[in-house]
N, C-alpha and C positions, 0 to 999 in steps of 0.2 A: 314048302314049309313043314317043319316038324309038327307033330300033334301035341298040343299043349297038355301039360300035366299039372295037377293041383300044387299050389304053393302056399306058404304061410307068412312069408316076409317079402318086402319089396324094397329094392335099392334103386335110386335115381341118379343118373348123371346130372350135371347142371347145365354146362354151356351148350346151347343149341337144343336143349331138351326141356329143362324147366324155364330157363331164361334165354331170351333172344340176344345172345352176346357174340355170336360168331362174326357177324358183320363188324361189330365194335372191335373184336380182337384183330380182324384184318386191318382195320383203320389204324390201330396202334402199331402193328408191325410195320406198316408202310410209312408211318410218320418217322420211324427210325431208319428204314431202309432207303427211302427216296433221296434224302440228302447224301447218302453214300453211293447213289447211282444205281439203285436196284429197286425192284418191286416184287411183292409176293402175291401170287394169284390165289383165288379161292380154292382151286384144286390143290395147290401146294400147301395151303393152310390146313385143309382137311386131312392131309397125310400126317400132320403134326398134332392134331387135336387128340387130347387124352394123355399125351406125354407129360412128364413133369416139366416145370418151367425151365429147370436146368438143362434137361435133355433137349427141349425145343430150341433154346438159345444156342446150344452147342451145334445142333443140326443146321440151323440157319446160318450161323457164322461159317460153318464148313461148306455148306452148299453154295453160298455166295462168295466164298473166299474173302470174307471181310477182314480188314486190318485191325479190327478191334476184338477184344477178348469176349467170350461168352458172358463173363461177369459184367463187363462194361455194357454190353448189349442189354442184359437183364436190368442193369441200373437205369439205363435210358428209358426202357419200357415203363419202369416203375414211376418215372416222372410224368408219364402221359396218363397213366391209369386214373388218377383222381379226377381228371377232367371229363373222362368219357364213360367210365364204368357205372357211375350212379344213374346213367340214363337207361340202363338195362330194363327191358319190359318182360312180362311173363308170357310164355308161349301159349298158344291156343290149347285149351283143354287141361293145362297143367294144374291150375288152381282147383278146378272142379274135382280132378282125380285125387289130388293130395288130400283135400278136405274130406272126400268120401272115404278114403282108406283110414284116415285118422278118426273119423266119426265111428267107424266100425271096428276100431281098436286093432287094426292090422299094423304090425310093427313096420315102420318106414325109416329110411336113412338116405343120406346123400353120399356118393362116392365120386369125387371129382379129381381131375389131374391138377387142379389149380393150387394156389397158395393161400394162406390165411388173409394176407393183406388185400389181394385182389378179390377174394371171396367177400370180404367185408364191404368193399366198394360196390361190387355187383349187386349185393343184397341190401344196399342202403335203404331203398324204398320198399323192401319186401320182408322186413323182419318178422311180421306176423305170420307169413307163410312158412318161413324157415323155422320158426318156433314149433311147428307141428311135427318136425322130424325128431326122432329119438336121438340121433347123433349124426355127425358129419365127419367124413374122413377125406382129407385133402392130401393128395399124393406128393405135392411139392413142399409140404410143411410137416407131414406126419413122420416121426422117426421110425415107425414100424413098417412103413411102405418103402421098400428098397428100390423098386423100379416102377415107373409109370406104365400106363396102358401102352401096348397090347399085352403086357405081362399081367397076370391075375392078381397081383399083390393087393391093390387097393380094394378090390371086391372081397377078397378073403379076409382081410383085416376088418372091413366093414361088417361082414357076416359074424365074425367072432365077437364083435362088440354089442351085438344084440344080447339082452340079458339072458336069454335061453340058448345062445350059441347054436343056432340051427345048422343042420347039414346044408352045405351049399346048394344041393339039389332042390331044397325047399325055398330058395330065394329066386325071385324074379327081378331081372335087371331091365331098366329102361335106358336106352342109348340112342344117340343120333349118329355117331361116328364109327367108321370101320374099326379103328383101334380099340374102341370101347366094346364093340361086339366081340372081337377076338378075345379081349380080356375076360368078359363075362363067360364066354364059352370055355375058355381055359380054366376058369374057376369052377366049372361044373354046374353053371347056372343056366336057366333059360333066359333068353334075351328078346325083348320086344324092341325092334328098331324103328325109329321115327326119323328117317333121313331127310335131308334137304332134297327138294325135287330135282336139283341139278346133279345129284350124285348118281353115278353109273350103277345100274342094277347089279353089275358084276361085283360091286363092293358091298352088297347087302347079304351076301351068302353067309350062312352060319347062324343067322337069327332064327329064332323060333317062329317069329311073325314080323312082318314089315307093314307099318301103317303110314298113311299120309299125314296123320295128325293124332295127338293124344285124344282128341275128341272122338276118334273112331274106336278106342279101346273098349273091349267087352270084358269086364272083370270076371264074370261067371265062367269064361272059357278056362280060367286058371284056378277055379274053385274059390274065388273071392266073391264077396257080396255084390250083387248087381246094383247098378245105379237105381236110386229111388224114383227117378223121373224118366 
């Protein structure tokens, strides 16, 4: 792993990092695919995580040779979301870290590959936590984000929207997916990866640090205020 350098700003991914939504995302995909005679594995889903919704739907339709358009696939997904996404729960260590950084006036933001409608559903029961972030950039809805992860766009746009427009090298990214790590590195940022335990170690390369949980993060390693307890 690379040697951590001091940072001033922090950017969080959301799915699988702040909120435990990956399993829910997989359920949604398979509700659409199974009637069509297909199923998506967890490994296949992880290869798509971080892409914009349009890119993901295009890839799935192409990979499974579906006879419906990506637009129709996306429409069918949207019908499932209201039932399942409000059940999303907070990942271990996430709330403690976010509240700690906010308390110490560290600028924080969210940069996700998702869209506004699904974001609103996922955060239905977590509005208080989301309110602590200075801003949120959603690759599938934001007109300034032309490409989803692993391209760096969403992180670069997110960094520019901090009031003081920090250099990307001063931003620390938290990610769980390989596409997100690649995007953060391409943006010139350090990346702390918190991957699912099932993910191959080969897919964690590029991260500054790899943790089993956000509970294991040591802010002082990056020049941030240490936890009080």
